[in-house]
TORSE-88922 format. One record per residue (C-alpha): residue in three letters; x, z, y. Coordinates in steps of 0.05 Angstrom, whole numbers, padded with zeros to 5 digits, always signed. Each point is the difference from the previous one (the first is absolute). Example, Ala and Ser with C-alpha at 12.3 -4.5 7.8 and 13.67 -1.06 7.14 Angstrom:
# residues 2
Ala+00246+00156-00090Ser+00027-00013+00069
# end
This chain:
# residues 665
Met+00364-01494-00759Gly-00025-00054+00047His-00049-00035-00046Gly-00019-00049+00054Ser+00071-00025+00007Ser+00015-00010-00073Lys+00054-00053-00007Ser+00005-00056-00049Ser+00055+00015-00049Ser+00017-00071-00019Ser+00068+00008+00032Asp+00013+00063-00041Asp-00015-00033-00067Ser+00066-00036+00000Thr+00036+00067-00003Asn-00037+00019-00063Gly+00021-00050-00050Gly+00010-00069+00030Gly-00042-00060+00019Ser-00038-00014-00065Asn-00016+00073-00008Ser-00024+00001+00072Lys-00050-00056-00015Ser-00026+00036-00061His-00009+00065+00039Thr-00037-00038+00055Ser-00047-00036-00047Arg-00012+00065-00038Arg-00021+00035+00064Glu-00044-00059+00018Arg-00036+00006-00066Ile-00009+00075+00011Lys-00026-00012+00071Thr-00051-00050-00028Lys-00021+00050-00052Leu-00003+00055+00052His-00047-00042+00044Leu-00049-00006-00058His+00001+00075-00012Arg-00009+00021+00072His-00075-00012+00007Arg-00014+00027-00069Asp+00039+00064+00015Arg-00033+00007+00069Asp-00069-00001-00031Arg+00021+00049-00055Asp+00033+00048+00050Arg-00061-00001+00045Ser-00045+00016-00059Val+00046+00057-00020Arg-00002+00029+00070Thr-00075-00006+00002Ser-00011+00034-00067Arg+00053+00055+00009Gly-00001+00009+00075Ser+00059-00015+00046His+00029+00070-00005Ser+00011-00004-00075Gln+00052-00054+00010His+00027+00027+00066Pro-00012+00075+00000Lys+00005+00046+00060Leu+00065+00038+00011Ser-00008+00073-00019Thr+00071+00025+00014Leu+00064-00022+00035Glu+00045+00036-00050Asp+00053-00050-00022Phe-00049-00056+00014Ala+00018-00073-00010Gly-00053-00054-00006Ile-00023-00069+00021Ala-00042-00002+00062Leu-00052-00055+00006Val-00020-00007+00073Thr-00054-00048+00023Leu-00012-00018+00073Ile-00074-00014-00004Ser-00027-00015+00069Ala+00002+00021+00073Glu-00047+00006+00059Met+00031-00018+00067Lys-00027-00002+00071Phe+00005-00075+00011Lys+00000-00064-00040Asp+00065-00033-00021Lys+00038-00023-00061Trp+00032+00063-00030Leu+00056+00019-00047Ala+00021+00069-00024Cys+00067+00027-00024Ile+00018+00061-00041Ser+00070+00029+00006Ile+00030+00053-00046Gly+00074+00015-00012Glu+00040-00064+00005Gln-00059-00045-00016Thr-00054-00033+00042Phe-00057-00043-00025Arg-00052-00041+00037Thr-00069-00027-00013Glu-00024-00071+00012Ile-00030-00016+00068Ser-00076+00011+00004Asp-00053-00045+00029Gln-00020+00007+00073Thr-00038+00066+00000Asn+00000+00072+00023Lys-00011+00023-00072Pro+00057-00031-00040Thr-00002+00007-00076Trp+00065-00008-00039Asn-00008+00036-00067Ser+00076-00005-00006Glu+00037+00045-00048Ile+00071+00020-00014Lys+00035+00045-00051Phe+00063+00041+00012Leu+00036+00060-00029Leu-00022+00068+00028Glu+00044+00060-00013Lys-00002+00073+00023Asn+00065-00004+00039Gly-00007-00073+00020Pro-00037-00034+00057His-00074+00017+00000Val-00024-00010+00072Ala-00024-00072+00008Lys-00009-00032+00068Ile-00058-00049+00005Ser+00005-00048+00059Val-00054-00049+00023Phe+00019-00063+00039Glu-00040-00052+00037Thr+00031-00067-00017Asn+00030-00053+00045Arg+00032-00052-00043Leu+00035-00035+00058Arg+00048+00056+00018Lys-00012+00071-00025Asn-00055+00045-00025Asn-00020+00061+00042Leu-00002+00070-00028Ile-00069+00029+00017Gly+00003+00066-00037His+00027+00039-00058Cys-00011+00062-00042Glu+00042+00042-00047Val-00024+00020-00069Asp+00033+00054-00042Leu-00014-00028-00069Phe+00011+00067-00034Glu-00052+00033+00044Phe-00046-00059-00012Leu+00007+00006-00075Ile-00009+00076-00006Arg-00059+00005+00048Asp-00066+00027-00027Ser-00041-00063-00006Asp-00031-00042-00055Ser+00016-00065+00036Asp+00067-00035+00003Lys-00019-00032+00066Lys+00006+00028+00071Val-00008-00025+00071Phe+00056+00015+00050Asp-00001-00006+00076Val+00047-00054+00028Met+00035+00028+00061Asp+00025-00036+00061Pro+00077-00002-00005Ser+00006+00014+00075Ser-00045+00061-00002Ser-00006+00046-00061Asn-00070+00023+00019Val-00033-00068+00010Val-00037-00029-00060Val-00001-00076-00003Gly-00035-00008-00067Asn+00000+00024-00072Ile+00026-00024-00066Ser-00025+00012-00071Leu+00049+00008-00057Ser+00002+00026-00071Cys+00057+00032-00038Ser+00006+00019-00073Ile+00057+00015-00048Glu+00024-00020-00069Asp+00046+00039-00045Pro+00066-00039-00006Thr-00001+00003-00076Glu-00070-00028-00003Thr+00019-00054+00050Glu+00058-00021-00045Lys-00042-00001-00063Ser-00058-00036+00033Phe+00046-00052+00029Ala+00035-00010-00067Arg-00065-00012-00036Arg-00024-00050+00052Ile+00064-00039+00006Leu+00012-00001-00075Ser-00070-00028-00012Ile+00022-00063+00037Val+00048-00021-00055Asp-00049+00014-00055Tyr-00013-00075-00006Asn-00045+00003-00062Gly-00041+00057+00029Asp+00004+00044-00063Gly+00019+00062+00039Lys+00069+00002-00031Leu+00067-00031+00016Ser+00038-00041-00051Phe+00076-00001+00005Ser-00001-00068+00036Glu-00049+00026+00052Phe+00040+00063+00009Ser+00064-00041+00006Glu-00028-00043+00055Leu-00021+00061+00040Ile+00069+00031-00005Asp+00031-00065+00025Ala-00048+00001+00060Phe+00024+00070+00018Gly+00068-00030+00017Asn+00042+00052-00037Gln+00056-00035-00037Gln+00021+00063-00037Ala-00071+00012-00025Ala-00005-00073-00020Lys+00057+00011-00049Lys-00037+00058-00032Lys-00069-00030-00010Glu-00003+00013-00074Glu+00024+00072+00008Leu-00052+00013+00054Phe-00055-00034-00039Lys+00014+00042-00062Ala+00001+00063+00042Ala-00069-00017+00027Asp-00029-00022-00067Glu-00008+00071-00027Asn-00044-00019-00059Gly+00044-00060-00020Asp-00057-00050-00005Gly+00038-00054+00038Asp-00043+00006+00063Val+00001+00047+00059Ser-00064+00026+00030Met-00008+00006+00076Asp+00003+00076-00003Glu+00063-00001-00042Leu+00036-00047+00047Ala-00025+00037+00062Ile+00030+00065-00027Leu+00066-00035-00016Leu+00003-00031+00069Ala-00013+00067+00034Met+00052+00036-00042Gln+00051-00056+00008Gln-00008+00001+00076Glu+00023+00073-00001Lys+00063-00017-00039Glu+00020-00072+00013Pro-00052-00040+00040Leu-00020-00065-00032Ile-00030-00032+00062Asn+00051-00028+00049Arg-00045-00055+00027Cys-00074-00002+00017Pro-00031-00045-00053Val-00053-00023+00050Cys+00038-00020+00063Gly+00071+00000-00028Glu+00029+00048+00052Leu+00060+00042-00022Leu-00018+00074-00003Glu+00040+00062+00018Val+00016+00031-00067Ser+00009+00069+00033Asp-00068-00004+00034Lys-00043+00001-00062Leu-00066+00022+00031Asn+00002-00047+00060Ser+00018-00057-00047Met-00062+00017-00041Ile-00042+00001+00063His+00029-00068+00020Met-00019-00030-00067Ser-00069+00032+00003Leu-00011-00032+00068Cys+00021-00067-00027Phe-00049+00007-00057Asp-00056+00026+00044Glu+00007-00054+00053Gly-00066-00037+00005Thr-00038+00047-00047Gly-00045+00032+00051Asn+00020+00030+00067Gln+00049-00037+00044Val+00071+00025-00014Met+00038+00014+00065Thr+00062-00038+00020Gly+00063+00042-00001Gly+00074-00008+00013Phe-00003+00027+00072Leu+00039+00058+00030Thr-00048+00020+00056Asp-00071-00015+00023Lys+00028-00037+00060Gln+00038-00048-00045Ala-00061-00010-00044Ser-00042-00017+00061Phe+00047-00052+00030Gly-00030-00068+00017Trp+00029-00067-00019Met+00046-00005+00061Phe+00044+00058-00023Lys+00001-00028-00071Leu+00024-00066+00030Ser+00055+00037+00038Glu+00022+00034-00065Trp+00002-00068-00035Ala+00042-00028+00056His+00047+00062-00003Val-00016+00016+00073Ser-00021+00070-00022Ser-00011+00038-00064Tyr-00032+00065-00023Asp+00038+00049-00042Ala+00022+00073-00005Gly+00073+00018+00007Leu+00057-00029+00040Asn-00024-00037+00062Ser+00047-00058+00012Gly-00009-00072+00019Ser-00071-00024-00012Asn-00017+00067-00033Ala+00006+00033+00068Ser-00072-00015+00019His-00035+00061-00030Ile+00020+00071-00014Val-00031+00030-00063Val+00011+00074-00015Phe-00024+00049-00053Asp-00047+00055+00025Arg+00023+00063-00037Arg-00064+00039+00012Lys-00049-00056-00019Lys+00047-00030-00052Arg-00010-00073+00020Leu+00035-00055+00037Val-00020-00010+00073Glu+00021-00050+00053Glu+00030+00026+00064Ile-00036-00026+00061Ile+00046-00037+00047Asp-00013-00054+00052Gly+00015-00070-00027Lys+00036-00021+00064Ile+00046+00059-00005Val+00016-00018-00073Leu+00018-00071+00020Ser+00045+00024+00056Met+00035+00051-00044Arg+00012-00052-00054Ala+00030-00047+00052Ile+00047+00053+00027Tyr+00020+00043-00059Gln-00002-00049-00059Ser+00048-00052+00029Lys+00071-00004+00027Val-00026-00038+00061Gly-00049+00056+00018Leu+00053+00054-00006Gly+00049-00044+00038Ile-00048-00001+00058Met-00005+00076-00004Asp+00076+00005+00004Lys+00002-00044+00063Gly-00036+00049+00046Ala-00068+00007-00033Lys+00016+00071-00022Glu+00003+00022+00072Leu-00065-00037+00013Leu-00033+00035-00058Gln+00025+00067+00027Ser-00029-00016+00068Ile-00067-00023-00029Ser-00005+00064-00041Glu+00014+00044+00060Lys-00052-00037+00043Gln-00051+00003-00056Gly+00013+00075-00007Lys-00013+00011+00074Lys-00064-00042-00005Met-00025+00042-00058Asn+00009+00063+00042Ser-00044-00027+00056Ala-00074+00019+00009Glu-00017-00074-00005Ser+00025-00001-00072Ala-00058+00044-00024Lys-00043-00062-00004Asp+00044-00026-00057Ile-00020+00058-00046Gln-00067-00029-00023Pro+00027-00070-00015Phe+00057+00033-00038Leu-00049+00040-00043Lys-00042-00062-00012Phe+00061-00041-00022Phe+00022+00052-00051Lys-00072+00012-00024Asp-00002+00052-00054Gln+00075+00017+00002Ile-00008+00053+00054Asn-00044+00060-00018Met-00024+00030+00066Thr-00033+00058-00035Glu+00070+00028-00014Val+00022-00004+00073Lys+00004+00067+00037Tyr-00033-00025+00065Pro-00058-00048+00014Leu+00015-00070+00024Asp-00017+00015+00073His+00055+00053+00001Phe+00055-00053+00002Lys+00014-00025+00071Thr+00054-00050-00020Phe+00014-00042-00061Asn+00063+00039-00016Glu-00039+00065+00001Phe-00043-00029-00055Phe+00059-00030-00036Ile+00035+00067-00007Arg-00067+00034-00018Glu+00000+00066-00037Leu-00041+00013-00062Lys-00047+00058-00015Pro+00030+00060-00036Gly-00003-00012-00075Ala-00008-00075+00006Arg+00067-00008-00037Pro+00006+00055-00053Ile+00071+00016-00022Ala+00017-00004-00074Tyr+00023+00066-00030Val+00000+00043+00062Gly+00050+00056-00008Arg+00041-00040-00050Asp+00061-00023+00039Asp+00028-00034-00062Val-00054-00054+00007Ala+00012-00052+00054Val-00058-00036+00034Cys-00012-00066+00036Ala+00021+00002+00073Ala-00050-00049+00029Asp-00063-00041-00010Cys+00036-00063-00020Arg+00021-00052-00050Leu+00055+00032-00042Met+00060-00027-00039Ala+00042+00047-00042Phe+00068-00013-00033Lys+00047+00044-00039Thr+00060-00032+00036Ala+00013-00045+00060Glu+00024-00053-00049Glu-00070-00002-00032Ser-00031-00009+00069Leu+00044-00060+00012Arg-00020-00030-00067Phe-00075+00010+00008Trp-00015+00002+00075Ile+00051+00001+00056Lys+00032-00069+00004Gly+00044+00011+00062Lys+00072-00010-00023Lys+00029+00057+00041Phe-00046+00057-00020Ser+00033+00065-00024Ile-00016+00074+00006Arg+00062+00010+00043Gly-00023-00056+00046Leu-00070+00031+00003Leu+00026+00069+00019Gly+00051-00026+00050Asn+00058+00046+00016Ser-00035+00062-00028Pro+00052+00050-00028Phe-00047+00008-00059Ser+00003-00073-00022Asp+00045+00014-00059Thr-00049+00053-00025Phe-00051-00055-00016Thr+00046-00048-00038Gly-00040-00025-00060Gly-00061+00035+00028Thr-00075-00013-00011Leu-00036-00042+00052Val-00074+00003+00021Ile-00028-00049+00052Phe-00064+00019+00037Arg-00026-00061+00039Leu-00055+00013+00050Ala-00046-00058+00021Pro-00036-00001+00067Gln-00065+00025-00030Asp+00032+00062-00030Tyr+00000+00072+00025His+00066-00002+00037Arg+00024+00072-00004Phe+00053+00014-00051His+00010+00065-00039Phe+00054+00038-00038Pro+00005-00019-00074Val+00038+00064-00015Ser+00009+00072+00025Gly+00065+00021+00033Lys+00040+00003+00064Ile+00013-00058+00048Glu+00076-00004+00006Gln+00003-00058+00049Ile-00038-00057+00034Val+00043-00058+00023Asp-00025-00062+00038Ile+00031-00067-00019Pro-00013-00057+00049Gly-00018-00069-00027Cys-00047-00059-00003Leu-00075+00000-00009Tyr-00011-00048-00058Thr-00067+00004-00035Val+00000+00044-00063Asn-00051-00045-00034Pro+00021-00021-00071Ile+00007-00071+00026Ala+00062+00024+00037Val+00023+00052-00050Asn-00002-00052-00056Ser+00040-00050+00042Lys+00072-00013-00019Tyr+00015-00019+00072Cys-00017+00067+00031Asn+00023+00073-00006Val-00059+00038+00027Phe+00015+00072-00020Thr+00073+00001+00021Glu-00009-00038+00066Asn-00064+00030+00028Lys-00005+00059+00047Arg-00006+00064-00041Ala+00006+00075-00001Val+00036+00034-00058Ser-00019+00072-00018Ile+00033+00043-00053Ile-00041+00054-00034Ser+00033+00054-00043Thr-00043+00023-00058Ala+00006+00050-00057Asp-00029-00047-00053Phe+00025-00070+00019Gly+00065+00013+00036Lys+00005-00040+00064Val-00054-00052+00016Ala+00010-00055+00053Phe-00063-00018+00038Val+00008-00065+00039Ala-00054-00020+00050Ile+00007-00074+00016Gly-00029-00035+00060Ala-00029-00070-00004Thr-00030-00055+00041Met-00047+00030+00053Val+00024+00070-00017Gly+00036+00022+00062Ser+00005+00074-00016Ile+00008+00048-00058Thr-00023+00070+00020Phe+00018+00063-00039Thr-00043+00063+00002Lys+00054+00042-00034Lys+00072+00012+00021Thr+00068+00014-00030Gly+00004+00070-00030Asp-00075+00005-00017Tyr-00021+00023-00069Val-00056-00043-00026Gln-00049-00004-00058Lys-00016-00064-00038Gly-00061-00033+00030Asp+00015+00026+00070Glu-00003-00052+00055Phe+00069-00026+00021Gly-00018-00051+00053Tyr-00034-00066+00016Phe+00012-00074+00015Ser-00032-00032+00060Phe-00036-00068-00004Gly+00022-00048-00055Gly+00022+00001-00073Ser+00058+00044-00020Thr+00036+00031-00059Val+00029+00065-00026Ile+00054+00000-00053Cys+00018+00063-00039Val+00066+00004-00037Phe+00009+00055-00053Glu+00067+00021-00029Lys+00018-00033-00067Asp-00038+00030-00059Ser-00037+00050+00043Ile-00071-00027-00007Ala-00041-00030-00057Leu-00047-00048+00035Asp-00070-00010-00028Glu+00000-00054-00053Asp-00058-00040+00029Leu+00037-00009+00066Leu+00063-00023-00035Ala-00038-00047-00045Tyr-00035-00038+00057Ser+00064-00001+00041Ala+00037-00031-00059Arg-00053-00055+00003Ser+00013-00008+00075Ile-00070+00025+00016Glu-00011+00052+00055Thr-00045+00060-00016Leu-00051+00022+00052Val+00005+00076+00006Ser-00022+00056+00047Val+00036+00059+00031Gly+00006+00057-00050Met-00006-00039-00064Gln+00050+00020-00053Leu+00066-00038+00006Gly+00045+00032-00052Val+00028+00064-00030Ser+00067+00035+00009Val+00046-00015-00058Lys+00027+00071+00004Lys-00069+00031-00012Arg-00031-00055-00043Thr+00019+00031-00067Gln-00022+00069+00022Leu-00065-00021+00034Pro-00022-00067-00030Leu-00051-00038+00040Ser-00040-00061-00018Thr+00025-00062+00035Ser-00065-00036-00019Asn-00034-00032+00060Thr-00061+00043-00014Ser+00032+00063+00031Phe+00012-00023+00071Tyr-00032+00060+00034Val+00003+00055-00052Glu+00004+00069+00031Thr+00026+00064-00032Ala-00054+00050-00018
# end
């Protein structure tokens, strides 16, 4: 929705009827804006009196059930209490949207009273992350703490108040409280939201104030909606609304018509307040956008939107200057050129976009090497051997007792992205950095979806995942190396032809991840073959480079697993920069169950690629959808990956991303 980044549509007017028509549309919207400004303060006073007389819960009732729920959430970040004085801002992230407050005065008790509306659905994102930053306008703002709020739990709790105070936790330590934040949350029924909005916005064009719309007033409003087809049917629409045939349309009559028309053929293509073009298919979020435009300045401060993550929302002016100068940019999807400065992925469990933590100096060096012909030319002139040598030396260093001192700085750098409560042994158990890097998890830390159902495949690693029905799709949406092919990936394996046209799943492990990999399917290990090669990074900056062929040139081990439900499955463990070794804990001939440990990577980032035979697996739709948008999905070992095509008709399973860890009864 991105209300805070609404764009002027003056450039779009020319596509809707020519220059003179553009001017009339612009002047019409200006008149409506002027009228809107006059109504805002009057509506604010009226709405406040209504809330006072009826009580806040009559307009925004509590949620009594989650059954088929869809509604508009109104969340207000009220205030916070921190442990020191500074100028503060707060962000709220949910799904693919992030919003931020204004910056407070210098205080340890900032007050924002900033509100935002968004769509809340039963199967959609409902866990909001609230982040609190101390501000430093010169360079960047520092994350001091955050909390997570399940809005469904908030709304169904047994309380008469729509306000609650939450502890703000230190991102480096999940049990250290650094402050608290007060917020409120309430809901509106979508139908009531539409009707209420229609009445309010239609009142703006009631120029004579008689509570009815004449045909000329109605006509001007339809023009402001920016729908050329509707503009040709003004008389037809007006007659449909004028049920009693008195030549005027009451507010209720037109509100009903508008709500009914939106279901069949939406009238509103353009916000009549700011002029932004609206997504016709996203009716509710368009309504929220227009409500925010109308509400702006009528009471609480409306948050600024248009951000992907809280980190982006918190950036200071120096990053914004670098974006303006095209030195760097912030976006989700393919990471090439100036876009290769941040990696944004979708967290499948929390259902929101998150930024992957990576050292800025490393990003710059990878861009210099992998996003240019010059950089790769240097690699071809002996730097590959140097990279191999550096990786081997670094591997030896990480196996030394001295390396144990690097564990705490590593944990601090990755803050809340490593959950030590899941780790099998306490921190003092690890005598070297590599011992910590290949750490085991406690039993049950990674539940396996549909245990006992071998027709359901699961994710092989804690990783960022990309899934494609064919290798050709992977080349279109993700892998930009010109020489990539499944045959090239599998080397001289006698099974290469078996996977022609096969399905491809890429599991990319980042340094902060649990680095043991597991079987996605049950079956027998037919072979494990080592293929020598380079040690390029497997970071998307390299994978998305047209100058580099990471997966077919890197050192890798190709395993073939024979299964009853998926045929043969190729499991390719790929080494990367600083990963000197790939260790297997199973051997050829072993029978294995999905979810069993297969091996581990030593220090560094690394990747597993699974290739399924053509038409053998139906991958989960959410994974395919994000991959088609060139966005990696953050998943954990054991989450559902897909279902055998052979058994799918006999034993249908939900491929909704709500059933990651469902177990059989």
